[in-house]
HTML snippet that shows the backbone in 3Dmol.js (N, CA, C, O; Angstrom):
<script src="https://3Dmol.org/build/3Dmol-min.js"></script>
<div id="view" style="width:600px;height:400px;position:relative"></div>
<script>
const pdb = `
ATOM      1  N   MET A   1    -139.961  88.638 -57.173  1.00  0.00           N
ATOM      2  CA  MET A   1    -139.937  89.886 -56.444  1.00  0.00           C
ATOM      3  C   MET A   1    -141.242  90.672 -56.648  1.00  0.00           C
ATOM      4  O   MET A   1    -141.737  91.305 -55.716  1.00  0.00           O
ATOM      5  N   PHE A   2    -141.787  90.629 -57.849  1.00  0.00           N
ATOM      6  CA  PHE A   2    -142.991  91.397 -58.142  1.00  0.00           C
ATOM      7  C   PHE A   2    -144.212  90.516 -58.352  1.00  0.00           C
ATOM      8  O   PHE A   2    -145.333  91.010 -58.475  1.00  0.00           O
ATOM      9  N   GLY A   3    -143.988  89.216 -58.391  1.00  0.00           N
ATOM     10  CA  GLY A   3    -145.079  88.295 -58.654  1.00  0.00           C
ATOM     11  C   GLY A   3    -145.802  87.871 -57.388  1.00  0.00           C
ATOM     12  O   GLY A   3    -145.365  88.156 -56.273  1.00  0.00           O
ATOM     13  N   VAL A   4    -146.913  87.187 -57.587  1.00  0.00           N
ATOM     14  CA  VAL A   4    -147.718  86.651 -56.495  1.00  0.00           C
ATOM     15  C   VAL A   4    -147.551  85.140 -56.508  1.00  0.00           C
ATOM     16  O   VAL A   4    -147.892  84.486 -57.493  1.00  0.00           O
ATOM     17  N   ASN A   5    -147.022  84.574 -55.410  1.00  0.00           N
ATOM     18  CA  ASN A   5    -146.834  83.125 -55.319  1.00  0.00           C
ATOM     19  C   ASN A   5    -148.150  82.442 -55.013  1.00  0.00           C
ATOM     20  O   ASN A   5    -148.901  82.874 -54.139  1.00  0.00           O
ATOM     21  N   ASP A   6    -148.423  81.362 -55.746  1.00  0.00           N
ATOM     22  CA  ASP A   6    -149.633  80.565 -55.541  1.00  0.00           C
ATOM     23  C   ASP A   6    -149.253  79.103 -55.703  1.00  0.00           C
ATOM     24  O   ASP A   6    -149.453  78.505 -56.761  1.00  0.00           O
ATOM     25  N   GLY A   7    -148.704  78.542 -54.643  1.00  0.00           N
ATOM     26  CA  GLY A   7    -148.277  77.141 -54.710  1.00  0.00           C
ATOM     27  C   GLY A   7    -147.086  76.980 -55.628  1.00  0.00           C
ATOM     28  O   GLY A   7    -146.020  77.543 -55.381  1.00  0.00           O
ATOM     29  N   ASP A   8    -147.271  76.202 -56.698  1.00  0.00           N
ATOM     30  CA  ASP A   8    -146.173  75.950 -57.622  1.00  0.00           C
ATOM     31  C   ASP A   8    -146.161  76.926 -58.790  1.00  0.00           C
ATOM     32  O   ASP A   8    -145.442  76.722 -59.768  1.00  0.00           O
ATOM     33  N   LYS A   9    -146.960  77.992 -58.687  1.00  0.00           N
ATOM     34  CA  LYS A   9    -147.027  78.991 -59.753  1.00  0.00           C
ATOM     35  C   LYS A   9    -146.767  80.378 -59.178  1.00  0.00           C
ATOM     36  O   LYS A   9    -147.032  80.635 -58.003  1.00  0.00           O
ATOM     37  N   THR A  10    -146.257  81.248 -60.002  1.00  0.00           N
ATOM     38  CA  THR A  10    -146.113  82.656 -59.646  1.00  0.00           C
ATOM     39  C   THR A  10    -146.757  83.481 -60.745  1.00  0.00           C
ATOM     40  O   THR A  10    -146.448  83.320 -61.925  1.00  0.00           O
ATOM     41  N   TYR A  11    -147.654  84.366 -60.342  1.00  0.00           N
ATOM     42  CA  TYR A  11    -148.362  85.206 -61.291  1.00  0.00           C
ATOM     43  C   TYR A  11    -147.788  86.613 -61.270  1.00  0.00           C
ATOM     44  O   TYR A  11    -147.470  87.146 -60.207  1.00  0.00           O
ATOM     45  N   LEU A  12    -147.660  87.206 -62.437  1.00  0.00           N
ATOM     46  CA  LEU A  12    -147.276  88.598 -62.540  1.00  0.00           C
ATOM     47  C   LEU A  12    -148.498  89.355 -63.046  1.00  0.00           C
ATOM     48  O   LEU A  12    -148.784  89.382 -64.243  1.00  0.00           O
ATOM     49  N   ASN A  13    -149.216  89.971 -62.099  1.00  0.00           N
ATOM     50  CA  ASN A  13    -150.438  90.677 -62.456  1.00  0.00           C
ATOM     51  C   ASN A  13    -150.129  92.138 -62.782  1.00  0.00           C
ATOM     52  O   ASN A  13    -148.968  92.547 -62.782  1.00  0.00           O
ATOM     53  N   ARG A  14    -151.165  92.915 -63.057  1.00  0.00           N
ATOM     54  CA  ARG A  14    -150.982  94.327 -63.426  1.00  0.00           C
ATOM     55  C   ARG A  14    -150.267  95.109 -62.329  1.00  0.00           C
ATOM     56  O   ARG A  14    -149.410  95.946 -62.612  1.00  0.00           O
ATOM     57  N   GLN A  15    -150.618  94.836 -61.092  1.00  0.00           N
ATOM     58  CA  GLN A  15    -150.002  95.533 -59.974  1.00  0.00           C
ATOM     59  C   GLN A  15    -148.499  95.230 -59.903  1.00  0.00           C
ATOM     60  O   GLN A  15    -147.690  96.129 -59.677  1.00  0.00           O
ATOM     61  N   GLY A  16    -148.142  93.977 -60.094  1.00  0.00           N
ATOM     62  CA  GLY A  16    -146.737  93.577 -60.101  1.00  0.00           C
ATOM     63  C   GLY A  16    -145.980  94.194 -61.265  1.00  0.00           C
ATOM     64  O   GLY A  16    -144.837  94.625 -61.108  1.00  0.00           O
ATOM     65  N   ILE A  17    -146.605  94.237 -62.419  1.00  0.00           N
ATOM     66  CA  ILE A  17    -145.985  94.840 -63.602  1.00  0.00           C
ATOM     67  C   ILE A  17    -145.767  96.333 -63.377  1.00  0.00           C
ATOM     68  O   ILE A  17    -144.711  96.865 -63.719  1.00  0.00           O
ATOM     69  N   ASP A  18    -146.766  97.015 -62.799  1.00  0.00           N
ATOM     70  CA  ASP A  18    -146.612  98.436 -62.490  1.00  0.00           C
ATOM     71  C   ASP A  18    -145.460  98.665 -61.515  1.00  0.00           C
ATOM     72  O   ASP A  18    -144.672  99.594 -61.693  1.00  0.00           O
ATOM     73  N   ALA A  19    -145.359  97.823 -60.486  1.00  0.00           N
ATOM     74  CA  ALA A  19    -144.275  97.946 -59.511  1.00  0.00           C
ATOM     75  C   ALA A  19    -142.915  97.720 -60.177  1.00  0.00           C
ATOM     76  O   ALA A  19    -141.953  98.424 -59.873  1.00  0.00           O
ATOM     77  N   ALA A  20    -142.833  96.748 -61.079  1.00  0.00           N
ATOM     78  CA  ALA A  20    -141.593  96.477 -61.797  1.00  0.00           C
ATOM     79  C   ALA A  20    -141.211  97.653 -62.692  1.00  0.00           C
ATOM     80  O   ALA A  20    -140.038  98.018 -62.778  1.00  0.00           O
ATOM     81  N   LEU A  21    -142.200  98.242 -63.356  1.00  0.00           N
ATOM     82  CA  LEU A  21    -141.924  99.391 -64.222  1.00  0.00           C
ATOM     83  C   LEU A  21    -141.417 100.586 -63.422  1.00  0.00           C
ATOM     84  O   LEU A  21    -140.530 101.303 -63.886  1.00  0.00           O
ATOM     85  N   VAL A  22    -141.957 100.809 -62.240  1.00  0.00           N
ATOM     86  CA  VAL A  22    -141.484 101.890 -61.368  1.00  0.00           C
ATOM     87  C   VAL A  22    -140.023 101.642 -60.998  1.00  0.00           C
ATOM     88  O   VAL A  22    -139.195 102.550 -61.065  1.00  0.00           O
ATOM     89  N   LYS A  23    -139.713 100.407 -60.609  1.00  0.00           N
ATOM     90  CA  LYS A  23    -138.344 100.059 -60.227  1.00  0.00           C
ATOM     91  C   LYS A  23    -137.395 100.213 -61.410  1.00  0.00           C
ATOM     92  O   LYS A  23    -136.280 100.709 -61.246  1.00  0.00           O
ATOM     93  N   LEU A  24    -137.823  99.796 -62.593  1.00  0.00           N
ATOM     94  CA  LEU A  24    -136.988  99.933 -63.791  1.00  0.00           C
ATOM     95  C   LEU A  24    -136.698 101.394 -64.108  1.00  0.00           C
ATOM     96  O   LEU A  24    -135.592 101.732 -64.531  1.00  0.00           O
ATOM     97  N   LYS A  25    -137.692 102.267 -63.905  1.00  0.00           N
ATOM     98  CA  LYS A  25    -137.477 103.703 -64.128  1.00  0.00           C
ATOM     99  C   LYS A  25    -136.457 104.254 -63.136  1.00  0.00           C
ATOM    100  O   LYS A  25    -135.623 105.083 -63.499  1.00  0.00           O
ATOM    101  N   GLN A  26    -136.519 103.795 -61.883  1.00  0.00           N
ATOM    102  CA  GLN A  26    -135.551 104.213 -60.874  1.00  0.00           C
ATOM    103  C   GLN A  26    -134.143 103.764 -61.264  1.00  0.00           C
ATOM    104  O   GLN A  26    -133.188 104.535 -61.168  1.00  0.00           O
ATOM    105  N   ILE A  27    -134.026 102.527 -61.699  1.00  0.00           N
ATOM    106  CA  ILE A  27    -132.721 101.985 -62.111  1.00  0.00           C
ATOM    107  C   ILE A  27    -132.199 102.746 -63.320  1.00  0.00           C
ATOM    108  O   ILE A  27    -131.012 103.066 -63.383  1.00  0.00           O
ATOM    109  N   ALA A  28    -133.068 103.039 -64.280  1.00  0.00           N
ATOM    110  CA  ALA A  28    -132.658 103.784 -65.479  1.00  0.00           C
ATOM    111  C   ALA A  28    -132.126 105.160 -65.092  1.00  0.00           C
ATOM    112  O   ALA A  28    -131.131 105.616 -65.655  1.00  0.00           O
ATOM    113  N   GLY A  29    -132.773 105.820 -64.146  1.00  0.00           N
ATOM    114  CA  GLY A  29    -132.305 107.127 -63.683  1.00  0.00           C
ATOM    115  C   GLY A  29    -130.943 107.037 -63.028  1.00  0.00           C
ATOM    116  O   GLY A  29    -130.083 107.889 -63.255  1.00  0.00           O
ATOM    117  N   GLN A  30    -130.737 105.998 -62.206  1.00  0.00           N
ATOM    118  CA  GLN A  30    -129.443 105.794 -61.558  1.00  0.00           C
ATOM    119  C   GLN A  30    -128.352 105.504 -62.595  1.00  0.00           C
ATOM    120  O   GLN A  30    -127.226 105.985 -62.470  1.00  0.00           O
ATOM    121  N   MET A  31    -128.692 104.725 -63.604  1.00  0.00           N
ATOM    122  CA  MET A  31    -127.724 104.400 -64.655  1.00  0.00           C
ATOM    123  C   MET A  31    -127.345 105.642 -65.457  1.00  0.00           C
ATOM    124  O   MET A  31    -126.181 105.809 -65.822  1.00  0.00           O
ATOM    125  N   GLN A  32    -128.322 106.521 -65.737  1.00  0.00           N
ATOM    126  CA  GLN A  32    -128.028 107.764 -66.454  1.00  0.00           C
ATOM    127  C   GLN A  32    -127.073 108.633 -65.639  1.00  0.00           C
ATOM    128  O   GLN A  32    -126.157 109.245 -66.189  1.00  0.00           O
ATOM    129  N   LYS A  33    -127.292 108.681 -64.331  1.00  0.00           N
ATOM    130  CA  LYS A  33    -126.421 109.458 -63.447  1.00  0.00           C
ATOM    131  C   LYS A  33    -124.998 108.885 -63.462  1.00  0.00           C
ATOM    132  O   LYS A  33    -124.028 109.639 -63.533  1.00  0.00           O
ATOM    133  N   MET A  34    -124.872 107.554 -63.396  1.00  0.00           N
ATOM    134  CA  MET A  34    -123.557 106.913 -63.452  1.00  0.00           C
ATOM    135  C   MET A  34    -122.884 107.177 -64.792  1.00  0.00           C
ATOM    136  O   MET A  34    -121.680 107.428 -64.848  1.00  0.00           O
ATOM    137  N   LYS A  35    -123.657 107.120 -65.869  1.00  0.00           N
ATOM    138  CA  LYS A  35    -123.113 107.368 -67.207  1.00  0.00           C
ATOM    139  C   LYS A  35    -122.575 108.786 -67.314  1.00  0.00           C
ATOM    140  O   LYS A  35    -121.508 109.001 -67.888  1.00  0.00           O
ATOM    141  N   SER A  36    -123.302 109.759 -66.766  1.00  0.00           N
ATOM    142  CA  SER A  36    -122.862 111.148 -66.845  1.00  0.00           C
ATOM    143  C   SER A  36    -121.578 111.382 -66.059  1.00  0.00           C
ATOM    144  O   SER A  36    -120.858 112.346 -66.320  1.00  0.00           O
ATOM    145  N   ARG A  37    -121.291 110.520 -65.112  1.00  0.00           N
ATOM    146  CA  ARG A  37    -120.059 110.624 -64.322  1.00  0.00           C
ATOM    147  C   ARG A  37    -118.924 109.792 -64.921  1.00  0.00           C
ATOM    148  O   ARG A  37    -117.851 109.692 -64.325  1.00  0.00           O
ATOM    149  N   GLY A  38    -119.146 109.206 -66.073  1.00  0.00           N
ATOM    150  CA  GLY A  38    -118.097 108.445 -66.744  1.00  0.00           C
ATOM    151  C   GLY A  38    -118.032 106.986 -66.375  1.00  0.00           C
ATOM    152  O   GLY A  38    -117.089 106.298 -66.767  1.00  0.00           O
ATOM    153  N   GLY A  39    -118.992 106.495 -65.640  1.00  0.00           N
ATOM    154  CA  GLY A  39    -119.005 105.096 -65.227  1.00  0.00           C
ATOM    155  C   GLY A  39    -118.814 104.987 -63.728  1.00  0.00           C
ATOM    156  O   GLY A  39    -118.759 105.997 -63.027  1.00  0.00           O
ATOM    157  N   LEU A  40    -118.714 103.769 -63.239  1.00  0.00           N
ATOM    158  CA  LEU A  40    -118.650 103.521 -61.806  1.00  0.00           C
ATOM    159  C   LEU A  40    -117.708 102.370 -61.530  1.00  0.00           C
ATOM    160  O   LEU A  40    -117.689 101.381 -62.262  1.00  0.00           O
ATOM    161  N   ALA A  41    -116.924 102.503 -60.469  1.00  0.00           N
ATOM    162  CA  ALA A  41    -116.056 101.409 -60.011  1.00  0.00           C
ATOM    163  C   ALA A  41    -116.574 100.934 -58.657  1.00  0.00           C
ATOM    164  O   ALA A  41    -116.951 101.744 -57.811  1.00  0.00           O
ATOM    165  N   LEU A  42    -116.589  99.633 -58.460  1.00  0.00           N
ATOM    166  CA  LEU A  42    -117.005  99.028 -57.200  1.00  0.00           C
ATOM    167  C   LEU A  42    -115.808  98.308 -56.604  1.00  0.00           C
ATOM    168  O   LEU A  42    -115.204  97.455 -57.254  1.00  0.00           O
ATOM    169  N   VAL A  43    -115.463  98.651 -55.366  1.00  0.00           N
ATOM    170  CA  VAL A  43    -114.351  98.010 -54.668  1.00  0.00           C
ATOM    171  C   VAL A  43    -114.934  96.927 -53.771  1.00  0.00           C
ATOM    172  O   VAL A  43    -115.820  97.188 -52.957  1.00  0.00           O
ATOM    173  N   GLU A  44    -114.420  95.696 -53.931  1.00  0.00           N
ATOM    174  CA  GLU A  44    -114.923  94.557 -53.174  1.00  0.00           C
ATOM    175  C   GLU A  44    -113.776  93.821 -52.497  1.00  0.00           C
ATOM    176  O   GLU A  44    -112.636  93.854 -52.961  1.00  0.00           O
ATOM    177  N   LEU A  45    -114.092  93.167 -51.409  1.00  0.00           N
ATOM    178  CA  LEU A  45    -113.174  92.260 -50.737  1.00  0.00           C
ATOM    179  C   LEU A  45    -113.955  90.975 -50.516  1.00  0.00           C
ATOM    180  O   LEU A  45    -114.774  90.884 -49.602  1.00  0.00           O
ATOM    181  N   GLY A  46    -113.696  89.985 -51.358  1.00  0.00           N
ATOM    182  CA  GLY A  46    -114.508  88.774 -51.322  1.00  0.00           C
ATOM    183  C   GLY A  46    -115.921  89.121 -51.765  1.00  0.00           C
ATOM    184  O   GLY A  46    -116.130  89.634 -52.864  1.00  0.00           O
ATOM    185  N   GLU A  47    -116.888  88.837 -50.901  1.00  0.00           N
ATOM    186  CA  GLU A  47    -118.277  89.183 -51.207  1.00  0.00           C
ATOM    187  C   GLU A  47    -118.705  90.492 -50.560  1.00  0.00           C
ATOM    188  O   GLU A  47    -119.854  90.910 -50.706  1.00  0.00           O
ATOM    189  N   LEU A  48    -117.793  91.143 -49.846  1.00  0.00           N
ATOM    190  CA  LEU A  48    -118.086  92.397 -49.156  1.00  0.00           C
ATOM    191  C   LEU A  48    -117.868  93.574 -50.098  1.00  0.00           C
ATOM    192  O   LEU A  48    -116.774  93.757 -50.631  1.00  0.00           O
ATOM    193  N   GLU A  49    -118.919  94.371 -50.299  1.00  0.00           N
ATOM    194  CA  GLU A  49    -118.815  95.569 -51.125  1.00  0.00           C
ATOM    195  C   GLU A  49    -118.364  96.712 -50.228  1.00  0.00           C
ATOM    196  O   GLU A  49    -119.048  97.057 -49.265  1.00  0.00           O
ATOM    197  N   ILE A  50    -117.200  97.306 -50.547  1.00  0.00           N
ATOM    198  CA  ILE A  50    -116.599  98.301 -49.668  1.00  0.00           C
ATOM    199  C   ILE A  50    -117.013  99.718 -50.033  1.00  0.00           C
ATOM    200  O   ILE A  50    -117.493 100.461 -49.176  1.00  0.00           O
ATOM    201  N   THR A  51    -116.835 100.103 -51.291  1.00  0.00           N
ATOM    202  CA  THR A  51    -117.171 101.457 -51.720  1.00  0.00           C
ATOM    203  C   THR A  51    -117.340 101.510 -53.226  1.00  0.00           C
ATOM    204  O   THR A  51    -116.998 100.562 -53.934  1.00  0.00           O
ATOM    205  N   THR A  52    -117.867 102.620 -53.710  1.00  0.00           N
ATOM    206  CA  THR A  52    -117.954 102.883 -55.144  1.00  0.00           C
ATOM    207  C   THR A  52    -117.444 104.293 -55.399  1.00  0.00           C
ATOM    208  O   THR A  52    -117.472 105.151 -54.516  1.00  0.00           O
ATOM    209  N   TYR A  53    -116.978 104.514 -56.620  1.00  0.00           N
ATOM    210  CA  TYR A  53    -116.558 105.858 -57.020  1.00  0.00           C
ATOM    211  C   TYR A  53    -116.648 105.971 -58.526  1.00  0.00           C
ATOM    212  O   TYR A  53    -116.647 104.971 -59.245  1.00  0.00           O
ATOM    213  N   ALA A  54    -116.727 107.228 -58.999  1.00  0.00           N
ATOM    214  CA  ALA A  54    -116.787 107.480 -60.437  1.00  0.00           C
ATOM    215  C   ALA A  54    -115.471 107.036 -61.076  1.00  0.00           C
ATOM    216  O   ALA A  54    -114.400 107.244 -60.504  1.00  0.00           O
ATOM    217  N   LEU A  55    -115.549 106.430 -62.250  1.00  0.00           N
ATOM    218  CA  LEU A  55    -114.357 105.900 -62.914  1.00  0.00           C
ATOM    219  C   LEU A  55    -113.286 106.946 -63.145  1.00  0.00           C
ATOM    220  O   LEU A  55    -112.100 106.659 -62.980  1.00  0.00           O
ATOM    221  N   ASP A  56    -113.675 108.142 -63.520  1.00  0.00           N
ATOM    222  CA  ASP A  56    -112.683 109.164 -63.836  1.00  0.00           C
ATOM    223  C   ASP A  56    -112.277 110.012 -62.619  1.00  0.00           C
ATOM    224  O   ASP A  56    -111.611 111.034 -62.784  1.00  0.00           O
ATOM    225  N   SER A  57    -112.665 109.604 -61.404  1.00  0.00           N
ATOM    226  CA  SER A  57    -112.336 110.385 -60.207  1.00  0.00           C
ATOM    227  C   SER A  57    -110.994 109.998 -59.605  1.00  0.00           C
ATOM    228  O   SER A  57    -110.432 110.758 -58.817  1.00  0.00           O
ATOM    229  N   TYR A  58    -110.467 108.824 -59.964  1.00  0.00           N
ATOM    230  CA  TYR A  58    -109.213 108.351 -59.413  1.00  0.00           C
ATOM    231  C   TYR A  58    -108.149 108.384 -60.479  1.00  0.00           C
ATOM    232  O   TYR A  58    -108.245 107.671 -61.478  1.00  0.00           O
ATOM    233  N   ASN A  59    -107.138 109.201 -60.283  1.00  0.00           N
ATOM    234  CA  ASN A  59    -106.074 109.335 -61.267  1.00  0.00           C
ATOM    235  C   ASN A  59    -104.732 109.197 -60.569  1.00  0.00           C
ATOM    236  O   ASN A  59    -104.273 110.127 -59.906  1.00  0.00           O
ATOM    237  N   ARG A  60    -104.110 108.052 -60.713  1.00  0.00           N
ATOM    238  CA  ARG A  60    -102.829 107.799 -60.094  1.00  0.00           C
ATOM    239  C   ARG A  60    -101.750 108.446 -60.958  1.00  0.00           C
ATOM    240  O   ARG A  60    -101.486 107.989 -62.070  1.00  0.00           O
ATOM    241  N   ALA A  61    -101.135 109.493 -60.454  1.00  0.00           N
ATOM    242  CA  ALA A  61    -100.131 110.225 -61.235  1.00  0.00           C
ATOM    243  C   ALA A  61     -98.739 110.010 -60.712  1.00  0.00           C
ATOM    244  O   ALA A  61     -97.782 110.557 -61.261  1.00  0.00           O
TER     245      ALA A  61
END
`;
const viewer = $3Dmol.createViewer("view");
viewer.addModel(pdb, "pdb");
viewer.setStyle({}, {cartoon: {color: "spectrum"}});
viewer.zoomTo();
viewer.render();
</script>
């Protein structure tokens, strides 16, 4: 995803590493947000992702 393909080799240069670090920071921010909401549930049907919601938002009483 971040590397440069060159035949049978893939190189991860400085530019690719910088791009990966930016993406990792974005993911870390999203994970912190999910953590603050108590976690996340993903509803799936087969391979189809239907919806997500905070773990503590659904309370069957």
